[in-house]
Each structure stands twice: as C-alpha cells, then as structure tokens.
Backbone as XML, in Angstrom:
<?xml version="1.0"?>
<chain id="A" units="angstrom">
  <residue number="1" name="UNK">
    <atom name="N" x="82.053" y="61.464" z="96.962"/>
    <atom name="CA" x="82.793" y="61.653" z="95.717"/>
    <atom name="C" x="83.156" y="60.299" z="95.146"/>
  </residue>
  <residue number="2" name="UNK">
    <atom name="N" x="82.648" y="59.957" z="94.012"/>
    <atom name="CA" x="82.963" y="58.697" z="93.388"/>
    <atom name="C" x="84.291" y="58.780" z="92.692"/>
  </residue>
  <residue number="3" name="UNK">
    <atom name="N" x="85.362" y="58.478" z="93.419"/>
    <atom name="CA" x="86.716" y="58.762" z="92.906"/>
    <atom name="C" x="87.249" y="57.762" z="91.917"/>
  </residue>
  <residue number="4" name="UNK">
    <atom name="N" x="87.146" y="56.902" z="91.379"/>
    <atom name="CA" x="87.816" y="55.996" z="90.520"/>
    <atom name="C" x="89.272" y="56.349" z="90.254"/>
  </residue>
  <residue number="5" name="UNK">
    <atom name="N" x="90.081" y="55.364" z="90.003"/>
    <atom name="CA" x="91.515" y="55.587" z="89.823"/>
    <atom name="C" x="91.788" y="56.071" z="88.402"/>
  </residue>
  <residue number="6" name="UNK">
    <atom name="N" x="92.850" y="56.818" z="88.291"/>
    <atom name="CA" x="93.319" y="57.275" z="86.982"/>
    <atom name="C" x="94.747" y="56.774" z="86.824"/>
  </residue>
  <residue number="7" name="UNK">
    <atom name="N" x="95.291" y="56.747" z="85.600"/>
    <atom name="CA" x="96.681" y="56.332" z="85.446"/>
    <atom name="C" x="97.581" y="57.266" z="86.263"/>
  </residue>
  <residue number="8" name="UNK">
    <atom name="N" x="98.657" y="56.724" z="86.825"/>
    <atom name="CA" x="99.544" y="57.555" z="87.630"/>
    <atom name="C" x="100.101" y="58.680" z="86.768"/>
  </residue>
  <residue number="9" name="UNK">
    <atom name="N" x="100.171" y="59.847" z="87.344"/>
    <atom name="CA" x="100.760" y="61.001" z="86.674"/>
    <atom name="C" x="101.073" y="62.042" z="87.733"/>
  </residue>
  <residue number="10" name="UNK">
    <atom name="N" x="101.918" y="62.994" z="87.354"/>
    <atom name="CA" x="102.211" y="64.127" z="88.224"/>
    <atom name="C" x="101.402" y="65.310" z="87.707"/>
  </residue>
  <residue number="11" name="UNK">
    <atom name="N" x="100.624" y="65.912" z="88.593"/>
    <atom name="CA" x="99.685" y="66.957" z="88.208"/>
    <atom name="C" x="99.953" y="68.221" z="89.021"/>
  </residue>
  <residue number="12" name="UNK">
    <atom name="N" x="99.867" y="69.358" z="88.358"/>
    <atom name="CA" x="99.974" y="70.655" z="89.022"/>
    <atom name="C" x="98.590" y="71.290" z="89.029"/>
  </residue>
  <residue number="13" name="UNK">
    <atom name="N" x="98.069" y="71.530" z="90.230"/>
    <atom name="CA" x="96.742" y="72.116" z="90.416"/>
    <atom name="C" x="96.899" y="73.585" z="90.782"/>
  </residue>
  <residue number="14" name="UNK">
    <atom name="N" x="96.330" y="74.473" z="89.957"/>
    <atom name="CA" x="96.458" y="75.914" z="90.163"/>
    <atom name="C" x="95.066" y="76.481" z="90.410"/>
  </residue>
  <residue number="15" name="UNK">
    <atom name="N" x="94.821" y="76.911" z="91.649"/>
    <atom name="CA" x="93.495" y="77.404" z="92.043"/>
    <atom name="C" x="93.669" y="78.386" z="93.186"/>
  </residue>
  <residue number="16" name="UNK">
    <atom name="N" x="93.094" y="79.578" z="93.051"/>
    <atom name="CA" x="93.255" y="80.603" z="94.088"/>
    <atom name="C" x="92.295" y="80.435" z="95.265"/>
  </residue>
  <residue number="17" name="UNK">
    <atom name="N" x="91.230" y="79.676" z="95.104"/>
    <atom name="CA" x="90.288" y="79.445" z="96.202"/>
    <atom name="C" x="90.840" y="78.311" z="97.083"/>
  </residue>
  <residue number="18" name="UNK">
    <atom name="N" x="91.219" y="78.649" z="98.321"/>
    <atom name="CA" x="91.850" y="77.682" z="99.218"/>
    <atom name="C" x="90.990" y="76.440" z="99.441"/>
  </residue>
  <residue number="19" name="UNK">
    <atom name="N" x="89.692" y="76.640" z="99.659"/>
    <atom name="CA" x="88.797" y="75.513" z="99.923"/>
    <atom name="C" x="88.689" y="74.575" z="98.735"/>
  </residue>
  <residue number="20" name="UNK">
    <atom name="N" x="88.466" y="75.130" z="97.557"/>
    <atom name="CA" x="88.343" y="74.303" z="96.360"/>
    <atom name="C" x="89.665" y="73.609" z="96.050"/>
  </residue>
  <residue number="21" name="UNK">
    <atom name="N" x="90.772" y="74.327" z="96.223"/>
    <atom name="CA" x="92.089" y="73.727" z="95.976"/>
    <atom name="C" x="92.294" y="72.516" z="96.885"/>
  </residue>
  <residue number="22" name="UNK">
    <atom name="N" x="91.921" y="72.630" z="98.165"/>
    <atom name="CA" x="92.086" y="71.524" z="99.113"/>
    <atom name="C" x="91.214" y="70.322" z="98.728"/>
  </residue>
  <residue number="23" name="UNK">
    <atom name="N" x="89.960" y="70.590" z="98.342"/>
    <atom name="CA" x="89.051" y="69.511" z="97.945"/>
    <atom name="C" x="89.576" y="68.805" z="96.693"/>
  </residue>
  <residue number="24" name="UNK">
    <atom name="N" x="89.993" y="69.579" z="95.689"/>
    <atom name="CA" x="90.501" y="68.980" z="94.455"/>
    <atom name="C" x="91.805" y="68.226" z="94.685"/>
  </residue>
  <residue number="25" name="UNK">
    <atom name="N" x="92.671" y="68.778" z="95.532"/>
    <atom name="CA" x="93.933" y="68.094" z="95.827"/>
    <atom name="C" x="93.651" y="66.721" z="96.445"/>
  </residue>
  <residue number="26" name="UNK">
    <atom name="N" x="92.726" y="66.680" z="97.384"/>
    <atom name="CA" x="92.382" y="65.411" z="98.035"/>
    <atom name="C" x="91.788" y="64.429" z="97.022"/>
  </residue>
  <residue number="27" name="UNK">
    <atom name="N" x="90.845" y="64.891" z="96.214"/>
    <atom name="CA" x="90.204" y="64.046" z="95.215"/>
    <atom name="C" x="91.233" y="63.461" z="94.250"/>
  </residue>
  <residue number="28" name="UNK">
    <atom name="N" x="92.105" y="64.306" z="93.727"/>
    <atom name="CA" x="93.090" y="63.870" z="92.739"/>
    <atom name="C" x="94.137" y="62.945" z="93.352"/>
  </residue>
  <residue number="29" name="UNK">
    <atom name="N" x="94.526" y="63.226" z="94.590"/>
    <atom name="CA" x="95.484" y="62.364" z="95.285"/>
    <atom name="C" x="94.874" y="60.994" z="95.547"/>
  </residue>
  <residue number="30" name="UNK">
    <atom name="N" x="93.618" y="60.973" z="96.009"/>
    <atom name="CA" x="92.940" y="59.704" z="96.274"/>
    <atom name="C" x="92.725" y="58.894" z="95.001"/>
  </residue>
  <residue number="31" name="UNK">
    <atom name="N" x="92.713" y="59.567" z="93.851"/>
    <atom name="CA" x="92.560" y="58.875" z="92.569"/>
    <atom name="C" x="93.890" y="58.301" z="92.080"/>
  </residue>
  <residue number="32" name="UNK">
    <atom name="N" x="94.971" y="58.555" z="92.824"/>
    <atom name="CA" x="96.255" y="57.953" z="92.474"/>
    <atom name="C" x="97.256" y="58.875" z="91.817"/>
  </residue>
  <residue number="33" name="UNK">
    <atom name="N" x="96.971" y="60.168" z="91.785"/>
    <atom name="CA" x="97.877" y="61.126" z="91.157"/>
    <atom name="C" x="98.813" y="61.736" z="92.195"/>
  </residue>
  <residue number="34" name="UNK">
    <atom name="N" x="100.005" y="62.116" z="91.749"/>
    <atom name="CA" x="100.879" y="62.930" z="92.586"/>
    <atom name="C" x="100.505" y="64.372" z="92.284"/>
  </residue>
  <residue number="35" name="UNK">
    <atom name="N" x="100.136" y="65.144" z="93.311"/>
    <atom name="CA" x="99.594" y="66.481" z="93.102"/>
    <atom name="C" x="100.457" y="67.546" z="93.773"/>
  </residue>
  <residue number="36" name="UNK">
    <atom name="N" x="100.880" y="68.523" z="92.979"/>
    <atom name="CA" x="101.497" y="69.741" z="93.491"/>
    <atom name="C" x="100.436" y="70.822" z="93.378"/>
  </residue>
  <residue number="37" name="UNK">
    <atom name="N" x="100.482" y="71.827" z="94.253"/>
    <atom name="CA" x="99.490" y="72.891" z="94.174"/>
    <atom name="C" x="100.146" y="74.257" z="94.092"/>
  </residue>
  <residue number="38" name="UNK">
    <atom name="N" x="99.407" y="75.199" z="93.517"/>
    <atom name="CA" x="99.823" y="76.592" z="93.437"/>
    <atom name="C" x="98.580" y="77.459" z="93.560"/>
  </residue>
  <residue number="39" name="UNK">
    <atom name="N" x="98.760" y="78.672" z="94.127"/>
    <atom name="CA" x="97.622" y="79.578" z="94.333"/>
    <atom name="C" x="97.365" y="80.498" z="93.150"/>
  </residue>
  <residue number="40" name="UNK">
    <atom name="N" x="98.333" y="80.626" z="92.246"/>
    <atom name="CA" x="98.182" y="81.509" z="91.092"/>
    <atom name="C" x="99.174" y="81.105" z="90.009"/>
  </residue>
  <residue number="41" name="UNK">
    <atom name="N" x="99.071" y="81.759" z="88.863"/>
    <atom name="CA" x="99.931" y="81.422" z="87.739"/>
    <atom name="C" x="101.410" y="81.650" z="87.997"/>
  </residue>
  <residue number="42" name="UNK">
    <atom name="N" x="101.718" y="82.699" z="88.717"/>
    <atom name="CA" x="103.116" y="83.005" z="89.025"/>
    <atom name="C" x="103.746" y="81.890" z="89.857"/>
  </residue>
  <residue number="43" name="UNK">
    <atom name="N" x="103.038" y="81.455" z="90.886"/>
    <atom name="CA" x="103.519" y="80.351" z="91.724"/>
    <atom name="C" x="103.591" y="79.059" z="90.912"/>
  </residue>
  <residue number="44" name="UNK">
    <atom name="N" x="102.641" y="78.858" z="90.023"/>
    <atom name="CA" x="102.619" y="77.649" z="89.193"/>
    <atom name="C" x="103.848" y="77.576" z="88.291"/>
  </residue>
  <residue number="45" name="UNK">
    <atom name="N" x="104.231" y="78.688" z="87.693"/>
    <atom name="CA" x="105.407" y="78.684" z="86.821"/>
    <atom name="C" x="106.656" y="78.254" z="87.572"/>
  </residue>
  <residue number="46" name="UNK">
    <atom name="N" x="106.764" y="78.647" z="88.830"/>
    <atom name="CA" x="107.920" y="78.261" z="89.643"/>
    <atom name="C" x="107.930" y="76.755" z="89.916"/>
  </residue>
  <residue number="47" name="UNK">
    <atom name="N" x="106.777" y="76.125" z="89.883"/>
    <atom name="CA" x="106.677" y="74.693" z="90.168"/>
    <atom name="C" x="106.582" y="73.840" z="88.903"/>
  </residue>
  <residue number="48" name="UNK">
    <atom name="N" x="106.527" y="74.474" z="87.740"/>
    <atom name="CA" x="106.348" y="73.748" z="86.489"/>
    <atom name="C" x="107.672" y="73.127" z="86.055"/>
  </residue>
  <residue number="49" name="UNK">
    <atom name="N" x="107.773" y="71.825" z="86.211"/>
    <atom name="CA" x="108.984" y="71.093" z="85.851"/>
    <atom name="C" x="108.669" y="70.148" z="84.694"/>
  </residue>
  <residue number="50" name="UNK">
    <atom name="N" x="109.687" y="69.636" z="84.019"/>
    <atom name="CA" x="109.433" y="68.752" z="82.875"/>
    <atom name="C" x="108.659" y="67.475" z="83.208"/>
  </residue>
  <residue number="51" name="UNK">
    <atom name="N" x="108.640" y="67.068" z="84.482"/>
    <atom name="CA" x="107.938" y="65.832" z="84.830"/>
    <atom name="C" x="106.459" y="66.041" z="85.167"/>
  </residue>
  <residue number="52" name="UNK">
    <atom name="N" x="105.955" y="67.268" z="85.032"/>
    <atom name="CA" x="104.513" y="67.523" z="85.227"/>
    <atom name="C" x="103.791" y="67.046" z="83.968"/>
  </residue>
  <residue number="53" name="UNK">
    <atom name="N" x="102.850" y="66.123" z="84.161"/>
    <atom name="CA" x="102.103" y="65.581" z="83.022"/>
    <atom name="C" x="100.874" y="66.415" z="82.673"/>
  </residue>
  <residue number="54" name="UNK">
    <atom name="N" x="100.189" y="66.916" z="83.717"/>
    <atom name="CA" x="98.934" y="67.640" z="83.521"/>
    <atom name="C" x="98.910" y="68.856" z="84.436"/>
  </residue>
  <residue number="55" name="UNK">
    <atom name="N" x="98.432" y="69.977" z="83.894"/>
    <atom name="CA" x="98.167" y="71.169" z="84.698"/>
    <atom name="C" x="96.661" y="71.393" z="84.681"/>
  </residue>
  <residue number="56" name="UNK">
    <atom name="N" x="96.074" y="71.499" z="85.878"/>
    <atom name="CA" x="94.668" y="71.877" z="86.012"/>
    <atom name="C" x="94.693" y="73.294" z="86.557"/>
  </residue>
  <residue number="57" name="UNK">
    <atom name="N" x="94.218" y="74.250" z="85.769"/>
    <atom name="CA" x="94.336" y="75.644" z="86.187"/>
    <atom name="C" x="93.029" y="76.411" z="86.082"/>
  </residue>
  <residue number="58" name="UNK">
    <atom name="N" x="92.763" y="77.150" z="87.148"/>
    <atom name="CA" x="91.694" y="78.130" z="87.128"/>
    <atom name="C" x="92.102" y="79.212" z="86.126"/>
  </residue>
  <residue number="59" name="UNK">
    <atom name="N" x="91.160" y="79.952" z="85.624"/>
    <atom name="CA" x="91.464" y="81.025" z="84.679"/>
    <atom name="C" x="91.521" y="82.383" z="85.380"/>
  </residue>
  <residue number="60" name="UNK">
    <atom name="N" x="90.527" y="82.693" z="86.187"/>
    <atom name="CA" x="90.472" y="84.001" z="86.840"/>
    <atom name="C" x="91.185" y="83.910" z="88.190"/>
  </residue>
  <residue number="61" name="UNK">
    <atom name="N" x="92.417" y="84.473" z="88.244"/>
    <atom name="CA" x="93.236" y="84.431" z="89.463"/>
    <atom name="C" x="94.045" y="85.720" z="89.570"/>
  </residue>
  <residue number="62" name="UNK">
    <atom name="N" x="94.454" y="86.069" z="90.788"/>
    <atom name="CA" x="95.333" y="87.227" z="90.967"/>
    <atom name="C" x="96.771" y="86.891" z="90.554"/>
  </residue>
  <residue number="63" name="UNK">
    <atom name="N" x="97.616" y="87.898" z="90.498"/>
    <atom name="CA" x="99.052" y="87.774" z="90.180"/>
    <atom name="C" x="99.296" y="87.446" z="88.717"/>
  </residue>
  <residue number="64" name="UNK">
    <atom name="N" x="98.885" y="86.257" z="88.269"/>
    <atom name="CA" x="98.967" y="85.880" z="86.864"/>
    <atom name="C" x="97.772" y="84.989" z="86.589"/>
  </residue>
  <residue number="65" name="UNK">
    <atom name="N" x="96.914" y="85.383" z="85.653"/>
    <atom name="CA" x="95.719" y="84.583" z="85.413"/>
    <atom name="C" x="96.031" y="83.330" z="84.599"/>
  </residue>
  <residue number="66" name="UNK">
    <atom name="N" x="95.029" y="82.485" z="84.466"/>
    <atom name="CA" x="95.204" y="81.214" z="83.789"/>
    <atom name="C" x="95.509" y="81.323" z="82.310"/>
  </residue>
  <residue number="67" name="UNK">
    <atom name="N" x="95.019" y="82.364" z="81.644"/>
    <atom name="CA" x="95.317" y="82.517" z="80.217"/>
    <atom name="C" x="96.786" y="82.879" z="80.010"/>
  </residue>
  <residue number="68" name="UNK">
    <atom name="N" x="97.321" y="83.761" z="80.865"/>
    <atom name="CA" x="98.754" y="84.079" z="80.787"/>
    <atom name="C" x="99.586" y="82.835" z="81.104"/>
  </residue>
  <residue number="69" name="UNK">
    <atom name="N" x="99.147" y="82.072" z="82.103"/>
    <atom name="CA" x="99.848" y="80.839" z="82.458"/>
    <atom name="C" x="99.827" y="79.859" z="81.289"/>
  </residue>
  <residue number="70" name="UNK">
    <atom name="N" x="98.667" y="79.695" z="80.677"/>
    <atom name="CA" x="98.542" y="78.788" z="79.538"/>
    <atom name="C" x="99.505" y="79.188" z="78.410"/>
  </residue>
  <residue number="71" name="UNK">
    <atom name="N" x="99.595" y="80.472" z="78.136"/>
    <atom name="CA" x="100.511" y="80.966" z="77.108"/>
    <atom name="C" x="101.953" y="80.598" z="77.437"/>
  </residue>
  <residue number="72" name="UNK">
    <atom name="N" x="102.336" y="80.797" z="78.688"/>
    <atom name="CA" x="103.712" y="80.486" z="79.113"/>
    <atom name="C" x="103.992" y="78.985" z="79.061"/>
  </residue>
  <residue number="73" name="UNK">
    <atom name="N" x="103.024" y="78.174" z="79.473"/>
    <atom name="CA" x="103.212" y="76.721" z="79.433"/>
    <atom name="C" x="103.381" y="76.267" z="77.992"/>
  </residue>
  <residue number="74" name="UNK">
    <atom name="N" x="102.538" y="76.768" z="77.100"/>
    <atom name="CA" x="102.622" y="76.384" z="75.688"/>
    <atom name="C" x="103.995" y="76.749" z="75.107"/>
  </residue>
  <residue number="75" name="UNK">
    <atom name="N" x="104.557" y="77.856" z="75.549"/>
    <atom name="CA" x="105.856" y="78.304" z="75.054"/>
    <atom name="C" x="106.999" y="77.493" z="75.675"/>
  </residue>
  <residue number="76" name="UNK">
    <atom name="N" x="106.953" y="77.298" z="76.997"/>
    <atom name="CA" x="108.071" y="76.692" z="77.724"/>
    <atom name="C" x="108.002" y="75.172" z="77.817"/>
  </residue>
  <residue number="77" name="UNK">
    <atom name="N" x="106.811" y="74.610" z="77.886"/>
    <atom name="CA" x="106.621" y="73.158" z="78.020"/>
    <atom name="C" x="105.450" y="72.735" z="77.137"/>
  </residue>
  <residue number="78" name="UNK">
    <atom name="N" x="105.645" y="72.790" z="75.809"/>
    <atom name="CA" x="104.522" y="72.593" z="74.889"/>
    <atom name="C" x="103.827" y="71.239" z="74.983"/>
  </residue>
  <residue number="79" name="UNK">
    <atom name="N" x="104.458" y="70.228" z="75.529"/>
    <atom name="CA" x="103.823" y="68.923" z="75.613"/>
    <atom name="C" x="102.949" y="68.723" z="76.830"/>
  </residue>
  <residue number="80" name="UNK">
    <atom name="N" x="102.917" y="69.691" z="77.722"/>
    <atom name="CA" x="102.135" y="69.564" z="78.951"/>
    <atom name="C" x="100.641" y="69.612" z="78.641"/>
  </residue>
  <residue number="81" name="UNK">
    <atom name="N" x="99.906" y="68.660" z="79.176"/>
    <atom name="CA" x="98.451" y="68.630" z="79.009"/>
    <atom name="C" x="97.828" y="69.652" z="79.958"/>
  </residue>
  <residue number="82" name="UNK">
    <atom name="N" x="96.798" y="70.347" z="79.502"/>
    <atom name="CA" x="96.189" y="71.404" z="80.312"/>
    <atom name="C" x="94.670" y="71.238" z="80.365"/>
  </residue>
  <residue number="83" name="UNK">
    <atom name="N" x="94.149" y="71.364" z="81.586"/>
    <atom name="CA" x="92.707" y="71.424" z="81.803"/>
    <atom name="C" x="92.429" y="72.803" z="82.405"/>
  </residue>
  <residue number="84" name="UNK">
    <atom name="N" x="91.630" y="73.595" z="81.722"/>
    <atom name="CA" x="91.268" y="74.926" z="82.213"/>
    <atom name="C" x="89.918" y="74.833" z="82.909"/>
  </residue>
  <residue number="85" name="UNK">
    <atom name="N" x="89.830" y="75.469" z="84.094"/>
    <atom name="CA" x="88.571" y="75.503" z="84.835"/>
    <atom name="C" x="88.221" y="76.953" z="85.147"/>
  </residue>
  <residue number="86" name="UNK">
    <atom name="N" x="86.928" y="77.260" z="85.167"/>
    <atom name="CA" x="86.542" y="78.634" z="85.489"/>
    <atom name="C" x="85.107" y="78.728" z="85.957"/>
  </residue>
  <residue number="87" name="UNK">
    <atom name="N" x="84.919" y="79.615" z="86.925"/>
    <atom name="CA" x="83.577" y="79.953" z="87.386"/>
    <atom name="C" x="83.140" y="81.277" z="86.809"/>
  </residue>
  <residue number="88" name="UNK">
    <atom name="N" x="84.034" y="81.921" z="86.066"/>
    <atom name="CA" x="83.673" y="83.147" z="85.378"/>
    <atom name="C" x="84.130" y="84.422" z="86.030"/>
  </residue>
  <residue number="89" name="UNK">
    <atom name="N" x="83.704" y="84.684" z="87.253"/>
    <atom name="CA" x="84.035" y="85.972" z="87.855"/>
    <atom name="C" x="83.286" y="87.069" z="87.123"/>
  </residue>
  <residue number="90" name="UNK">
    <atom name="N" x="83.988" y="88.146" z="86.759"/>
    <atom name="CA" x="83.342" y="89.261" z="86.067"/>
    <atom name="C" x="83.024" y="88.893" z="84.626"/>
  </residue>
  <residue number="91" name="UNK">
    <atom name="N" x="83.771" y="87.961" z="84.074"/>
    <atom name="CA" x="83.585" y="87.580" z="82.680"/>
    <atom name="C" x="82.717" y="86.329" z="82.583"/>
  </residue>
  <residue number="92" name="UNK">
    <atom name="N" x="82.102" y="86.141" z="81.439"/>
    <atom name="CA" x="81.305" y="84.954" z="81.176"/>
    <atom name="C" x="82.215" y="83.735" z="81.119"/>
  </residue>
  <residue number="93" name="UNK">
    <atom name="N" x="81.946" y="82.724" z="81.964"/>
    <atom name="CA" x="82.842" y="81.573" z="82.041"/>
    <atom name="C" x="82.929" y="80.810" z="80.723"/>
  </residue>
  <residue number="94" name="UNK">
    <atom name="N" x="81.842" y="80.714" z="79.975"/>
    <atom name="CA" x="81.890" y="79.995" z="78.698"/>
    <atom name="C" x="82.823" y="80.698" z="77.712"/>
  </residue>
  <residue number="95" name="UNK">
    <atom name="N" x="82.795" y="82.033" z="77.699"/>
    <atom name="CA" x="83.677" y="82.807" z="76.822"/>
    <atom name="C" x="85.140" y="82.602" z="77.205"/>
  </residue>
  <residue number="96" name="UNK">
    <atom name="N" x="85.432" y="82.686" z="78.492"/>
    <atom name="CA" x="86.798" y="82.519" z="78.989"/>
    <atom name="C" x="87.307" y="81.112" z="78.685"/>
  </residue>
  <residue number="97" name="UNK">
    <atom name="N" x="86.456" y="80.120" z="78.886"/>
    <atom name="CA" x="86.867" y="78.743" z="78.618"/>
    <atom name="C" x="87.071" y="78.489" z="77.130"/>
  </residue>
  <residue number="98" name="UNK">
    <atom name="N" x="86.277" y="79.125" z="76.285"/>
    <atom name="CA" x="86.472" y="78.979" z="74.838"/>
    <atom name="C" x="87.820" y="79.584" z="74.430"/>
  </residue>
  <residue number="99" name="UNK">
    <atom name="N" x="88.186" y="80.699" z="75.012"/>
    <atom name="CA" x="89.507" y="81.296" z="74.739"/>
    <atom name="C" x="90.598" y="80.318" z="75.167"/>
  </residue>
  <residue number="100" name="UNK">
    <atom name="N" x="90.454" y="79.733" z="76.348"/>
    <atom name="CA" x="91.442" y="78.761" z="76.841"/>
    <atom name="C" x="91.554" y="77.574" z="75.886"/>
  </residue>
  <residue number="101" name="UNK">
    <atom name="N" x="90.423" y="77.096" z="75.393"/>
    <atom name="CA" x="90.440" y="75.965" z="74.448"/>
    <atom name="C" x="91.215" y="76.347" z="73.180"/>
  </residue>
  <residue number="102" name="UNK">
    <atom name="N" x="90.941" y="77.533" z="72.675"/>
    <atom name="CA" x="91.631" y="77.980" z="71.453"/>
    <atom name="C" x="93.132" y="78.192" z="71.680"/>
  </residue>
  <residue number="103" name="UNK">
    <atom name="N" x="93.490" y="78.474" z="72.934"/>
    <atom name="CA" x="94.909" y="78.691" z="73.265"/>
    <atom name="C" x="95.636" y="77.389" z="73.577"/>
  </residue>
  <residue number="104" name="UNK">
    <atom name="N" x="94.929" y="76.268" z="73.535"/>
    <atom name="CA" x="95.608" y="74.997" z="73.690"/>
    <atom name="C" x="95.226" y="74.130" z="74.870"/>
  </residue>
  <residue number="105" name="UNK">
    <atom name="N" x="94.223" y="74.521" z="75.652"/>
    <atom name="CA" x="93.770" y="73.651" z="76.739"/>
    <atom name="C" x="93.137" y="72.403" z="76.126"/>
  </residue>
  <residue number="106" name="UNK">
    <atom name="N" x="93.552" y="71.243" z="76.596"/>
    <atom name="CA" x="93.020" y="69.992" z="76.072"/>
    <atom name="C" x="91.587" y="69.739" z="76.485"/>
  </residue>
  <residue number="107" name="UNK">
    <atom name="N" x="91.223" y="70.224" z="77.666"/>
    <atom name="CA" x="89.858" y="70.118" z="78.171"/>
    <atom name="C" x="89.530" y="71.376" z="78.947"/>
  </residue>
  <residue number="108" name="UNK">
    <atom name="N" x="88.261" y="71.736" z="78.987"/>
    <atom name="CA" x="87.807" y="72.871" z="79.791"/>
    <atom name="C" x="86.589" y="72.433" z="80.596"/>
  </residue>
  <residue number="109" name="UNK">
    <atom name="N" x="86.498" y="72.941" z="81.825"/>
    <atom name="CA" x="85.371" y="72.616" z="82.696"/>
    <atom name="C" x="84.858" y="73.883" z="83.360"/>
  </residue>
  <residue number="110" name="UNK">
    <atom name="N" x="83.555" y="74.087" z="83.285"/>
    <atom name="CA" x="82.928" y="75.218" z="83.966"/>
    <atom name="C" x="82.608" y="74.806" z="85.401"/>
  </residue>
  <residue number="111" name="UNK">
    <atom name="N" x="82.927" y="75.705" z="86.347"/>
    <atom name="CA" x="82.554" y="75.463" z="87.744"/>
    <atom name="C" x="81.075" y="75.781" z="87.900"/>
  </residue>
  <residue number="112" name="UNK">
    <atom name="N" x="80.348" y="75.062" z="88.695"/>
    <atom name="CA" x="80.793" y="73.889" z="89.447"/>
    <atom name="C" x="80.806" y="72.655" z="88.548"/>
  </residue>
  <residue number="113" name="UNK">
    <atom name="N" x="81.753" y="71.759" z="88.797"/>
    <atom name="CA" x="81.824" y="70.494" z="88.065"/>
    <atom name="C" x="81.875" y="69.369" z="89.092"/>
  </residue>
  <residue number="114" name="UNK">
    <atom name="N" x="81.610" y="68.161" z="88.637"/>
    <atom name="CA" x="81.593" y="67.011" z="89.551"/>
    <atom name="C" x="82.978" y="66.372" z="89.618"/>
  </residue>
  <residue number="115" name="UNK">
    <atom name="N" x="83.167" y="65.553" z="90.634"/>
    <atom name="CA" x="84.432" y="64.820" z="90.744"/>
    <atom name="C" x="84.604" y="63.908" z="89.531"/>
  </residue>
  <residue number="116" name="UNK">
    <atom name="N" x="83.520" y="63.326" z="89.048"/>
    <atom name="CA" x="83.598" y="62.460" z="87.871"/>
    <atom name="C" x="84.051" y="63.241" z="86.638"/>
  </residue>
  <residue number="117" name="UNK">
    <atom name="N" x="83.598" y="64.491" z="86.512"/>
    <atom name="CA" x="83.987" y="65.303" z="85.349"/>
    <atom name="C" x="85.483" y="65.627" z="85.375"/>
  </residue>
  <residue number="118" name="UNK">
    <atom name="N" x="86.018" y="66.028" z="86.525"/>
    <atom name="CA" x="87.435" y="66.385" z="86.579"/>
    <atom name="C" x="88.307" y="65.139" z="86.410"/>
  </residue>
  <residue number="119" name="UNK">
    <atom name="N" x="87.919" y="64.035" z="87.050"/>
    <atom name="CA" x="88.699" y="62.806" z="86.896"/>
    <atom name="C" x="88.615" y="62.279" z="85.469"/>
  </residue>
  <residue number="120" name="UNK">
    <atom name="N" x="87.450" y="62.404" z="84.859"/>
    <atom name="CA" x="87.290" y="61.984" z="83.462"/>
    <atom name="C" x="88.161" y="62.805" z="82.525"/>
  </residue>
  <residue number="121" name="UNK">
    <atom name="N" x="88.245" y="64.113" z="82.768"/>
    <atom name="CA" x="89.080" y="64.985" z="81.936"/>
    <atom name="C" x="90.555" y="64.610" z="82.081"/>
  </residue>
  <residue number="122" name="UNK">
    <atom name="N" x="90.996" y="64.364" z="83.315"/>
    <atom name="CA" x="92.388" y="63.953" z="83.537"/>
    <atom name="C" x="92.651" y="62.623" z="82.832"/>
  </residue>
  <residue number="123" name="UNK">
    <atom name="N" x="91.735" y="61.681" z="83.013"/>
    <atom name="CA" x="91.877" y="60.355" z="82.392"/>
    <atom name="C" x="91.985" y="60.474" z="80.875"/>
  </residue>
  <residue number="124" name="UNK">
    <atom name="N" x="91.110" y="61.275" z="80.268"/>
    <atom name="CA" x="91.126" y="61.455" z="78.806"/>
    <atom name="C" x="92.450" y="61.998" z="78.321"/>
  </residue>
  <residue number="125" name="UNK">
    <atom name="N" x="92.978" y="63.005" z="79.006"/>
    <atom name="CA" x="94.240" y="63.587" z="78.577"/>
    <atom name="C" x="95.398" y="62.606" z="78.760"/>
  </residue>
  <residue number="126" name="UNK">
    <atom name="N" x="95.388" y="61.869" z="79.854"/>
    <atom name="CA" x="96.462" y="60.895" z="80.085"/>
    <atom name="C" x="96.381" y="59.714" z="79.127"/>
  </residue>
  <residue number="127" name="UNK">
    <atom name="N" x="95.185" y="59.337" z="78.740"/>
    <atom name="CA" x="95.026" y="58.245" z="77.775"/>
    <atom name="C" x="95.603" y="58.626" z="76.424"/>
  </residue>
  <residue number="128" name="UNK">
    <atom name="N" x="95.722" y="59.923" z="76.163"/>
    <atom name="CA" x="96.283" y="60.413" z="74.902"/>
    <atom name="C" x="97.806" y="60.504" z="74.919"/>
  </residue>
  <residue number="129" name="UNK">
    <atom name="N" x="98.483" y="60.020" z="75.966"/>
    <atom name="CA" x="99.944" y="60.073" z="76.018"/>
    <atom name="C" x="100.533" y="59.382" z="74.816"/>
  </residue>
  <residue number="130" name="UNK">
    <atom name="N" x="101.710" y="59.675" z="74.343"/>
    <atom name="CA" x="102.597" y="60.693" z="74.874"/>
    <atom name="C" x="102.117" y="62.086" z="74.524"/>
  </residue>
  <residue number="131" name="UNK">
    <atom name="N" x="102.688" y="63.058" z="75.213"/>
    <atom name="CA" x="102.302" y="64.461" z="75.007"/>
    <atom name="C" x="102.518" y="64.842" z="73.551"/>
  </residue>
  <residue number="132" name="UNK">
    <atom name="N" x="101.651" y="65.713" z="73.069"/>
    <atom name="CA" x="101.677" y="66.077" z="71.645"/>
    <atom name="C" x="102.462" y="67.347" z="71.381"/>
  </residue>
  <residue number="133" name="UNK">
    <atom name="N" x="103.477" y="67.639" z="72.146"/>
    <atom name="CA" x="104.211" y="68.879" z="71.947"/>
    <atom name="C" x="105.646" y="68.686" z="71.670"/>
  </residue>
</chain>
C-alpha cells in the first residue's frame, strides 16, 4: 500500500465489513490521521463530535445505512466533509453513489478502490478546509 501522508485530521470510518474496516483503519492511521471507527450509521452518530473533520462511510449497512447517516450529518454537523463508499450490494453501486453525491458527499468511491484513491479523496477534502457548512 503506497500510503503517503495526509494533513492531520480526525476521521470517522463507518464500515460494516470487519476486514475492510481494519485494513482502512490501518491505512488511514499510517497516513497520519486520527481514526475512530463505527460498524454502522447508528454507532457512527454516537461518535460524531464537532472535532471530526472527515467521515468515510459505506452506504449499504445494517441498522442505519449511509444515506440516512449522510442526511443526519448534513443536518447536525453541516461542515463535516463526507466520503461515501459502496460496493453496491443489491443496488447498483454507481446509482447509490450518485445519490450520495447529490445528498452532499464531497467525494464518492466505488469498491474496490486503491489506497491511493482513498488517501487522495481525504487529501482533496482536507485541502478544501475550512469546512463549507
């Protein structure tokens, strides 16, 4: 994994797949980010504090999906940067990601994506600081 450093930030990673969550947490931490994790949208809302700079969230998850989470973040913490990720599941991933983009995700990534793609998306959103909300 070609990790390059990103500007320091606090990131909330929301992913229901334990293996992928662990890999992404390691990648993002090694890139210099402080990373909190959640298994679903409901757990993520409990961890969403004003000092979270970026949320990276899967879309298709149990309990509360990523689109519901995105709606709540936009309402409660409008300045939070969001990266939506999806492998699709039953729905077409491109369609789901387009909905996320229209709902306010700053970047969207279809699974599988590379470490360079996720780090690049985080870097792009952080380079746009301060938050636009």
